[in-house]
C-alpha positions in Angstrom: 46.5 12.9 -38.1 47.5 9.8 -39.9 45.1 7.7 -42.0 45.4 4.9 -39.5 44.5 7.1 -36.6 41.5 8.6 -38.4 40.2 5.1 -39.3 40.6 4.1 -35.6 38.7 7.2 -34.5 35.8 6.5 -36.8 35.5 2.9 -35.7 35.3 4.1 -32.1 32.6 6.7 -32.9 30.5 4.2 -34.9 30.8 1.7 -32.0 29.6 4.2 -29.5 26.6 5.3 -31.7 25.6 1.6 -31.9 25.6 1.3 -28.2 23.4 4.3 -27.5 20.0 2.5 -28.2 20.9 -0.4 -25.9 21.9 2.0 -23.1 18.7 3.9 -23.5 16.6 0.7 -23.4 18.3 -0.5 -20.2 17.8 2.8 -18.4 14.1 2.8 -19.5 13.5 -0.7 -18.2 15.0 0.3 -14.8 12.9 3.4 -14.7 9.7 1.4 -14.9 10.4 0.1 -11.4 10.3 -3.7 -12.0 12.9 -6.1 -13.2 10.5 -8.0 -15.5 8.6 -11.2 -15.3 11.4 -13.8 -15.7 15.0 -14.5 -14.9 16.8 -15.3 -11.7 18.0 -12.7 -9.3 20.5 -12.8 -6.4 19.5 -14.9 -3.4 20.2 -15.5 0.2 19.7 -18.9 1.7 18.8 -17.4 5.1 20.1 -15.8 8.3 19.7 -12.3 9.4 21.6 -10.4 6.7 21.7 -6.9 5.4 23.3 -7.5 2.0 23.4 -3.9 1.0 22.7 -1.2 3.6 22.3 1.4 0.8 19.4 -0.7 -0.7 17.7 -1.5 2.6 14.3 0.0 3.3 14.1 1.8 -0.1 10.6 2.9 -1.2 9.6 0.5 -4.0 11.4 -2.5 -2.5 9.1 -5.5 -1.7 8.8 -7.1 1.7 7.8 -10.8 1.5 6.7 -13.3 4.2 8.3 -16.4 2.8 6.2 -18.7 4.9 7.7 -22.3 4.7 11.3 -21.0 4.3 10.9 -19.6 7.8 12.1 -16.1 6.7 11.1 -12.6 5.8 12.9 -11.1 2.8 13.1 -7.6 1.3 13.9 -7.6 -2.4 15.0 -5.0 -4.9 12.4 -5.5 -7.8 14.9 -4.1 -10.4 17.6 -6.7 -9.8 15.5 -9.3 -7.9 18.2 -9.4 -5.3 17.6 -9.9 -1.6 18.7 -6.8 0.2 17.6 -7.9 3.7 16.4 -11.0 5.4 15.4 -12.3 8.8 15.1 -16.0 9.6 17.0 -19.2 8.7 15.7 -20.0 5.2 15.5 -23.6 6.4 12.1 -25.2 6.0 12.7 -28.0 8.5 14.0 -25.8 11.3 12.0 -25.8 14.5 13.8 -23.3 16.7 11.6 -20.3 17.5 13.6 -17.7 19.4 16.2 -15.0 18.7 17.2 -14.8 15.1 14.4 -17.0 13.8 10.8 -17.0 12.8 8.7 -20.1 12.1 6.0 -20.1 9.4 6.0 -16.3 8.9 2.5 -15.3 7.7 2.8 -11.6 7.8 5.6 -8.9 7.9 5.2 -5.1 7.6 7.8 -2.4 7.7 7.5 0.2 10.5 9.3 3.5 11.1 13.0 3.7 11.6 13.7 0.5 9.6 11.9 -1.8 12.1 9.9 -4.8 10.9 7.0 -6.4 12.7 6.2 -10.0 11.8 3.9 -12.9 12.9 5.4 -16.2 13.8 2.5 -18.4 12.8 4.2 -21.7 13.0 3.9 -24.6 10.6 1.1 -27.2 10.8 1.9 -30.9 10.9 2.3 -32.8 7.7 2.7 -29.6 5.7 6.5 -29.5 5.0 8.5 -32.6 4.1 10.9 -33.4 6.9 8.8 -31.7 9.5 6.0 -34.2 10.1 5.0 -32.9 13.5 5.0 -29.2 12.4 6.4 -26.5 14.7 4.7 -23.9 16.9 6.0 -20.3 17.2 3.2 -18.2 18.5 5.1 -14.9 18.7 4.7 -11.4 17.2 8.1 -9.8 17.1 9.6 -6.4 16.1 13.2 -6.6 14.8 15.7 -4.0 13.8 17.8 -3.9 10.7 20.4 -6.2 12.3 17.9 -8.8 13.3 17.7 -7.9 17.0 14.3 -8.4 18.6 13.2 -5.1 20.2 9.7 -6.0 21.1 7.8 -9.3 21.4 4.3 -10.5 22.3 3.7 -14.2 22.9 6.1 -16.9 24.1 8.2 -19.0 21.7 6.5 -22.4 21.2 3.9 -21.8 23.9 0.1 -21.7 23.1 -2.5 -19.9 25.2 -5.0 -17.0 25.3 -3.9 -15.2 28.4 -1.7 -12.1 28.7 1.4 -12.4 26.5 0.1 -15.7 25.0 -1.1 -16.4 21.4 -2.4 -19.3 19.4 -1.3 -19.2 15.8 -0.9 -15.4 15.2 -1.3 -14.8 11.5 -1.4 -11.0 11.0 -0.2 -7.9 12.8 -0.2 -4.1 12.2 0.9 -1.2 14.2 -1.8 1.4 14.8 -1.4 5.2 14.6 -1.5 5.2 18.5 1.5 2.9 18.5 -0.5 -0.2 19.8 -0.4 -3.4 17.8 -3.4 -5.1 16.4 -2.9 -8.9 16.2 -5.0 -11.5 14.4 -4.9 -14.4 16.9 -6.3 -17.1 14.6 -6.3 -20.1 16.8 -8.2 -18.2 19.5 -10.7 -16.9 17.0 -10.1 -13.2 17.8 -8.5 -9.9 16.9 -6.8 -8.1 19.8 -5.3 -4.7 20.3 -2.2 -4.8 22.6 -0.3 -1.8 24.1 3.4 -1.7 24.4 3.3 -3.0 28.0 1.5 -6.1 26.7 -2.0 -5.5 28.0 -5.0 -6.3 25.8 -7.1 -3.1 25.5 -9.6 -4.3 22.9 -10.7 -7.6 21.6 -13.2 -8.9 19.0 -13.9 -12.7 19.2 -16.3 -15.3 17.9 -14.5 -15.5 14.6 -13.6 -18.7 12.7 -10.0 -18.7 11.5 -9.7 -14.9 11.1 -6.8 -14.1 8.8 -6.4 -10.3 8.6 -7.5 -7.0 10.1 -7.1 -3.4 9.0 -8.0 -0.2 10.9 -10.1 2.0 8.6 -10.0 5.8 8.5 -13.4 5.9 10.2 -12.1 3.9 13.2 -13.8 0.7 12.3 -11.9 -2.6 11.7 -12.1 -4.6 8.5 -11.6 -8.3 9.2 -11.2 -11.3 6.8 -13.1 -14.0 8.7 -11.6 -16.8 6.7 -13.5 -19.9 7.6 -16.8 -18.1 8.0 -16.3 -17.1 4.3 -16.9 -13.5 4.8 -15.3 -10.1 5.2 -16.8 -7.9 7.9 -16.4 -4.3 9.1 -17.0 -3.9 12.8 -17.0 -0.8 15.0 -15.3 -0.5 18.4 -18.6 -1.6 20.1 -18.3 -4.9 18.2 -21.2 -4.3 15.9 -21.0 -5.4 12.3 -21.7 -2.4 10.1 -20.8 -4.0 6.7 -20.4 -7.5 5.4 -19.6 -9.3 2.2 -20.2 -13.0 2.1 -21.5 -13.7 -1.4 -19.8 -16.8 -2.9 -16.6 -16.6 -0.9 -14.5 -19.6 0.1 -11.8 -18.9 2.6 -11.6 -15.1 2.8 -7.9 -14.7 3.4 -7.4 -10.9 3.3 -9.3 -7.7 2.8 -8.4 -4.0 2.4 -10.5 -0.9 1.9 -9.4 1.1 -1.2 -9.4 4.9 -1.4 -12.4 4.8 -3.8 -14.5 3.0 -1.1 -14.3 -0.4 -2.7 -13.0 -3.5 -0.9 -10.3 -5.7 -2.3 -10.8 -9.3 -1.1 -8.6 -12.4 -1.5 -11.0 -15.2 -2.1 -8.4 -17.9 -1.5 -10.5 -21.0 -2.0 -11.6 -19.8 -5.4 -8.1 -18.8 -6.4 -9.2 -15.3 -7.2 -8.9 -11.6 -6.1 -12.1 -9.6 -6.3 -12.9 -5.9 -5.8 -16.4 -5.2 -4.6 -18.1 -1.8 -4.4 -20.2 -0.6 -1.3 -23.3 -2.1 -3.0 -21.5 -5.5 -2.9 -21.1 -5.7 -6.7 -17.9 -7.3 -8.1 -16.3 -4.6 -10.3 -12.9 -6.3 -10.9 -11.5 -9.8 -10.5 -8.4 -11.9 -11.3 -7.8 -15.6 -11.0 -4.4 -16.9 -10.2 -5.0 -20.5 -11.4 -5.5 -19.5 -15.1 -1.9 -20.2 -16.0 0.1 -23.5 -16.0 0.5 -23.8 -12.3 -1.1 -25.3 -9.3 -4.9 -25.7 -10.0 -5.6 -24.7 -6.3 -2.9 -22.2 -5.4 -4.8 -20.6 -2.5 -3.6 -17.0 -2.9 -3.4 -15.4 0.5 -2.9 -11.7 0.1 -3.5 -8.9 -2.5 -3.0 -5.2 -2.1 -3.5 -2.3 -4.6 -0.6 0.1 -5.0 -1.0 3.8 -5.4 -0.2 3.5 -9.1 -3.0 1.1 -9.7 -0.9 -2.1 -9.8 -2.1 -5.1 -7.8 0.4 -7.1 -5.7 -0.6 -10.8 -5.1 0.9 -13.5 -2.9 0.1 -16.6 -4.8 0.8 -19.1 -2.0 1.0 -22.6 -3.5 2.2 -21.3 -6.9 5.2 -20.2 -4.8 5.3 -16.8 -6.5 4.6 -13.1 -6.1 2.8 -11.4 -9.0 2.3 -7.7 -9.8 -0.4 -6.9 -12.3 -1.0 -3.6 -14.1 -4.4 -2.1 -14.4 -5.1 -4.2 -17.5 -4.3 -7.4 -15.5 -1.0 -8.0 -17.3 1.7 -9.6 -15.2 4.5 -7.0 -15.2 6.6 -8.6 -12.5 7.0 -12.0 -10.9 9.3 -13.2 -8.1 9.4 -16.9 -7.5 9.2 -19.7 -10.0 5.6 -20.9 -10.7 4.6 -24.0 -8.7 8.3 -24.6 -7.9 9.2 -24.2 -4.2 12.8 -23.4 -3.2 15.1 -21.1 -1.3 17.6 -20.2 -4.0 17.7 -17.2 -6.3 14.2 -16.1 -7.4 12.6 -18.8 -5.3 9.9 -18.8 -2.6 8.1 -21.5 -0.6 4.5 -20.6 0.2 4.7 -16.8 0.2 1.9 -15.4 2.4 2.0 -11.6 2.2 3.9 -9.1 0.1 3.9 -5.3 0.4 5.6 -2.5 -1.5 7.7 -0.6 1.0 6.5 3.0 1.5 3.1 2.3 -0.1 0.2 1.8 2.4 -2.7 2.2 0.0 -5.7 0.4 1.5 -3.6 -0.6 4.6 -3.0 0.8 8.0 -0.1 3.2 8.0 2.2 2.8 11.0 3.1 5.8 13.1 6.2 7.8 12.0 7.6 7.9 15.6 8.2 4.2 16.0 8.1 2.3 19.3 7.4 4.1 22.6 8.0 1.0 24.8 11.2 -0.2 26.3 12.8 -3.3 24.9 11.0 -6.5 25.8 
């Protein structure tokens, strides 16, 4: 081998050795599961798109109700790219119907890649360019391609009779395949079978915002404007309540340890209370340089102990580790938008495949014919 060839070979070897630490660092960061707290990811301005079929519905992805962008998006937390979306991504659209959702307040992934979501609508004088607001009043189930396969409620129509809703804000599918809907404007939580009959109802609430079916068969309800979280049995009796110092109880979930995680929206904090109603953990979302009154709307605890927070008017999703360090953020603090790494009033966010403290949907999907 000539001297020139030996020199070239050594240069290549040294170069490769220098690259090894960087390659290890990059693979380690990806193995952590989150793409980090900053930077912009890929974006999707709207529409019903499946940007990467191989990335759709992957455990660990995050499903976000991007309320005032009139869309639901699924993101890959490693790249911050949108891998699936439903809705227009246009905050001034008022077109409830096929291919659209208005003011999405909740979306949850079901079996077989289906997604159920609540078309809450947008109040008047909330979004610039939409002074009169826009009603939706539907709960819909869509497939991966954006086709509606089931619907309860009529687009743009308000009511409290069969197949009518008034500002639905939350929906889950129960193990028996029924749907539990928080019908906020009618002050009630209803259970609806596939054929659209109401088989259970709990009323007398003041702006209810969430409901979860507990393992004991009771229902945990965030009764927002009554500033309380209640657990009721099927007979309608309150068997547990927390109302100490809350202001707008936006969401509640019962954790495996028996504690309850509550989004105390008006105080911009998330609290965890034990069965004796003592606060054992809390986090404030207005402690950073953002909106002083961000009104967070949703927080869930993941199986690994992380806490996922929808920080509504800070226009961001946060993930905290067990030491309350922010280990992931999607959306730019207090900056609404629809571009890469931007949100506009995110209302709920869930890690796909992780139903800790939530109602797990049945594994066999929908029993009913298409609507």
